[in-house]
Legacy VTK file of the C-alpha trace (Angstrom):
# vtk DataFile Version 3.0
C-alpha trace
ASCII
DATASET POLYDATA
POINTS 69 float
82.919 110.990 98.178
83.367 110.846 94.421
86.303 109.117 92.750
87.662 112.461 91.571
87.588 113.862 95.116
89.341 110.737 96.433
92.069 111.096 93.813
92.506 114.767 94.665
92.666 113.971 98.372
95.279 111.272 97.780
97.315 113.605 95.537
97.280 116.343 98.167
98.332 113.864 100.846
101.252 112.651 98.759
102.305 116.202 97.970
102.192 117.038 101.681
104.533 114.120 102.314
106.919 115.185 99.562
107.035 118.759 100.832
107.512 117.639 104.431
110.412 115.371 103.535
111.989 117.934 101.220
111.835 120.599 103.905
113.801 118.367 106.274
116.673 118.101 103.737
117.139 114.425 104.415
119.975 112.559 102.782
119.264 108.908 103.494
121.479 106.099 102.351
120.252 102.776 100.986
119.180 100.573 103.898
118.535 103.415 106.330
115.131 103.666 107.954
112.772 106.412 106.818
112.131 109.137 109.389
108.749 109.058 111.055
106.254 111.452 109.486
102.526 112.000 109.364
100.226 113.233 106.646
96.540 113.765 106.037
94.716 110.523 105.331
92.382 110.232 102.366
89.847 108.839 104.868
90.153 111.787 107.203
92.476 112.275 110.138
96.214 111.727 110.082
98.324 108.740 109.094
101.688 108.287 110.805
104.411 106.100 109.295
105.211 104.551 112.679
101.610 103.292 112.898
102.388 100.994 109.953
105.313 99.258 111.690
105.482 95.584 110.711
103.509 96.145 107.503
104.837 96.476 103.976
104.896 100.133 102.943
105.769 101.530 99.529
106.658 105.208 99.322
106.820 106.442 95.755
108.873 109.566 95.078
108.784 111.274 91.735
110.122 114.497 90.325
107.850 117.374 89.464
110.061 119.235 87.046
108.298 121.844 85.005
111.449 123.305 83.481
111.928 123.034 79.730
114.156 120.148 78.639
LINES 1 70
69 0 1 2 3 4 5 6 7 8 9 10 11 12 13 14 15 16 17 18 19 20 21 22 23 24 25 26 27 28 29 30 31 32 33 34 35 36 37 38 39 40 41 42 43 44 45 46 47 48 49 50 51 52 53 54 55 56 57 58 59 60 61 62 63 64 65 66 67 68
């Protein structure tokens, strides 16, 4: 798999996560645990948050705002 395809796969996985979380309309407070979710892995298959229990996990959220400023 080429680097460009890996980047695209990772981007699509992250976007799937963002859309899944947004569709659940979650309003978490600081210190609350993230809900369990799964998304497509860049290595194939699915990756579930609960499978990473006990490991350090960083979830990066960012705004995709295409409106004029």
